[in-house]
C-alpha positions in Angstrom: 0.0 0.0 0.0 2.9 2.4 0.5 3.8 2.1 -3.1 0.4 3.6 -4.1 1.2 6.6 -1.9 4.5 7.2 -3.9 3.6 6.1 -7.4 0.2 7.6 -7.9 1.2 11.2 -7.1 4.2 10.9 -9.4 2.0 9.7 -12.2 -0.4 12.5 -11.8 2.3 15.1 -11.7 4.1 13.8 -14.7 0.9 13.5 -16.8 0.4 17.2 -16.1 3.8 17.8 -17.7 2.5 17.1 -21.1 2.1 20.8 -21.8 -1.4 20.3 -23.3 -4.8 19.2 -22.0 -7.0 18.6 -25.0 -6.5 17.2 -28.5 -3.7 15.2 -30.1 -2.0 12.4 -28.2 -1.6 14.1 -25.0 -2.5 18.2 -22.6 -2.2 17.4 -25.3 -1.3 22.2 -25.4 -1.2 21.5 -24.4 2.8 21.8 -25.2 2.8 21.3 -23.2 2.7 22.6 -25.1 -0.7 23.5 -26.6 -0.2 25.9 -29.3 -3.6 27.5 -29.1 -6.9 27.4 -27.4 -9.5 25.2 -29.0 -11.7 22.2 -28.2 -8.7 19.8 -28.1 -10.9 16.9 -29.0 -11.1 17.0 -32.8 -8.5 15.3 -34.9 -10.3 15.4 -38.2 -9.0 17.7 -40.8 -11.7 20.2 -41.8 -10.9 23.0 -44.3 -8.1 25.1 -42.8 -9.0 28.6 -41.9 -7.7 31.5 -44.1 -4.1 32.5 -43.3 -2.2 29.4 -44.4 -2.2 25.7 -43.7 -0.1 24.5 -40.7 0.6 21.4 -42.7 -0.7 17.9 -43.2 1.9 15.8 -41.4 3.8 12.6 -42.2 7.4 13.9 -42.6 10.1 12.7 -40.3 10.9 14.9 -37.3 13.8 17.2 -37.7 15.2 16.1 -34.4 15.8 17.7 -31.0 16.0 21.5 -31.1 19.0 21.7 -28.8 21.5 19.0 -30.0 20.1 17.5 -33.2 19.1 14.3 -31.6 15.6 13.2 -30.6 15.5 11.6 -27.1 12.0 10.6 -27.7 12.6 8.6 -30.8 11.5 9.4 -34.3 8.3 11.5 -34.4 6.1 12.5 -37.2 6.0 16.1 -38.4 2.4 17.4 -38.4 3.4 20.6 -40.1 4.5 19.3 -43.5 6.3 22.0 -45.3 4.5 24.7 -43.2 3.1 26.4 -46.3 4.3 29.9 -47.2 5.4 30.6 -43.6 7.5 27.4 -43.3 7.6 25.1 -40.4 7.4 26.7 -36.9 10.8 26.7 -35.1 11.4 24.8 -31.9 11.5 27.1 -28.8 12.5 26.6 -25.2 9.8 26.3 -22.6 10.2 27.3 -19.0 9.4 24.3 -16.8 9.7 24.2 -13.0 8.0 23.8 -9.6 5.1 26.0 -8.4 6.1 29.7 -8.2 8.1 29.5 -11.5 5.7 31.3 -13.8 4.6 35.0 -13.7 0.8 35.4 -13.4 -1.1 36.2 -16.6 -3.1 39.5 -16.4 -5.8 39.1 -19.1 -6.3 42.1 -21.4 -8.1 40.7 -24.5 -7.4 41.9 -28.0 -8.0 40.8 -31.6 -6.8 37.2 -32.0 -7.5 37.0 -35.8 -4.5 36.0 -37.8 -1.7 33.4 -37.7 0.4 32.9 -34.6 3.5 30.8 -33.8 4.5 29.5 -30.4 7.3 31.6 -29.1 7.6 30.2 -25.6 5.6 29.2 -22.5 5.9 28.5 -18.8 4.6 25.4 -17.0 4.6 24.6 -13.3 4.9 20.9 -12.3 4.8 19.9 -8.6 7.0 16.9 -8.8 8.8 17.7 -5.5 5.5 17.7 -3.8 4.5 14.3 -5.3 7.8 12.8 -3.9 7.2 14.0 -0.4 6.7 10.5 1.0 10.3 9.7 0.1 12.7 11.7 2.2 15.4 13.3 0.0 13.7 12.5 -3.3 13.6 15.5 -5.6 13.5 16.8 -9.2 16.9 18.0 -10.2 16.3 19.2 -13.8 13.3 20.5 -15.7 13.5 21.1 -19.5 11.0 21.6 -22.2 10.7 22.5 -25.9 7.8 23.2 -28.1 6.7 24.4 -31.5 3.3 25.2 -32.9 1.0 27.4 -35.0 -2.6 28.6 -34.6 -4.7 30.2 -37.2 -7.7 32.2 -36.1 -10.2 33.3 -38.8 -13.5 34.9 -37.9 -15.1 31.9 -36.3 -12.6 28.9 -36.5 -9.3 28.2 -34.7 -6.9 25.6 -36.2 -3.9 24.6 -34.1 -1.0 22.3 -34.7 1.6 21.8 -32.0 4.3 19.5 -30.5 6.0 19.6 -27.1 8.6 17.7 -25.2 9.3 17.8 -21.5 12.1 16.1 -19.6 12.3 15.8 -15.8 15.3 14.4 -13.9 14.4 12.8 -10.6 16.7 11.6 -7.8 15.7 8.9 -5.3 18.1 8.4 -2.4 19.1 4.9 -1.5 16.7 4.7 1.4 13.8 4.8 -1.1 15.4 3.2 -4.2 16.4 0.1 -2.2 12.8 -0.3 -0.8 11.1 0.2 -4.2 13.9 -0.8 -6.5 15.1 1.3 -9.4 13.3 -0.9 -11.9 10.0 -0.3 -10.1 10.5 3.5 -10.2 11.4 3.3 -13.9 8.3 1.4 -14.7 6.1 3.9 -12.8 7.6 6.9 -14.5 7.4 5.3 -18.0 3.8 4.4 -17.5 3.0 8.1 -16.7 5.3 9.9 -19.1 5.5 7.6 -22.0 9.3 7.0 -21.6 11.7 6.9 -18.7 15.2 5.6 -17.9 16.6 5.0 -14.4 20.0 3.9 -13.3 21.2 2.7 -10.0 24.3 4.3 -8.5 27.0 2.6 -6.4 25.5 4.2 -3.3 22.1 2.5 -4.0 20.5 5.8 -5.0 18.4 5.9 -8.3 18.5 8.6 -10.9 15.8 8.8 -13.5 14.8 10.9 -16.5 11.1 11.0 -17.4 10.1 12.2 -20.9 6.8 13.1 -22.2 5.8 14.2 -25.8 2.5 15.8 -26.9 1.2 16.3 -30.4 -1.9 18.3 -31.4 -3.7 18.8 -34.7 -7.3 20.1 -34.3 -9.9 22.6 -35.5 -12.7 24.2 -33.5 -15.2 27.0 -33.6 -14.6 29.8 -31.1 -15.9 33.1 -29.8 -14.2 35.9 -27.8 -16.0 37.0 -24.6 -14.2 39.9 -23.0 -10.8 38.7 -22.1 -11.5 35.0 -22.7 -11.4 32.8 -25.9 -14.3 30.3 -25.6 -14.6 27.0 -27.5 -18.2 26.8 -28.8 -18.0 23.0 -29.0 -16.6 22.1 -25.6 -17.2 25.3 -23.6 -13.5 25.4 -22.5 -12.1 28.8 -21.8 -8.7 30.5 -22.1 -7.9 33.9 -20.5 -5.6 35.8 -22.9 -3.8 39.1 -23.5 -2.4 40.6 -26.7 0.3 43.2 -26.5 1.6 44.3 -29.9 2.4 41.2 -31.8 2.6 38.9 -28.7 -0.2 36.7 -27.5 -0.3 34.9 -24.1 -3.1 32.6 -22.9 -3.8 30.1 -20.1 -6.7 27.7 -19.5 -9.3 29.0 -17.2 -12.0 26.4 -17.8 -14.4 26.1 -14.9 -14.7 22.3 -15.2 -12.5 19.4 -16.4 -8.7 19.2 -16.5 -7.0 22.4 -17.3 -4.0 22.8 -19.6 -1.0 23.7 -17.4 0.8 27.0 -17.5 0.9 29.9 -19.9 1.6 29.7 -23.7 3.3 32.5 -25.6 2.8 33.1 -29.3 4.0 35.7 -31.8 1.9 37.0 -34.7 3.1 35.9 -38.1 0.5 37.7 -40.3 
């Protein structure tokens, strides 16, 4: 029964690290990183809103944005050639424990047009989830994402991918009791992939990885400082300042997408 106390909070926290709540394979957005607010449930490919097509997918992934390698294995590229604007660039996401991100102050604005993900901030309480194991802690948070959203008068089309990595340290007192293999299995079940190694001291060091992919289209309206999905009723508070858009999930019910997503206007 003690293992439920440790494993289940870990799984819940790491599932939240997907950076996307609706759509795609995730929270997914959501990207991680979710690239843009919409229903999140539709994966069909209705006609793309005016402003350019985010792509139709199928091409091999270009690899990890930092070192040219993909720690998650080969991934499909949902952007295709990206149309006239090209494929969105990978960008770094800020990932950390509660208190990492600045609060979003909604201000509204005109969302119509094409936007690319330019960053984001996501808070993941892994340390809190590991509280039953004295000395267990997250030692590294890292995330990358890319995405594009096209808003026409009534329809939002978003395509996005995100990756999150979290390094977790389990001291020998816990790793010996649960075994490093058990910890790796629990993390992999939550995040999609995990690797753990046992040190000579008996401690266990793990890296959990989670990837999200989104490609969906939904009708939307703007109500004050919120974007509202007319299909699901989900809501996102947002603020546009110049050519920068920031939003966060404020839905009153259901799971929320974590953190704040930043986008830059393309046209």
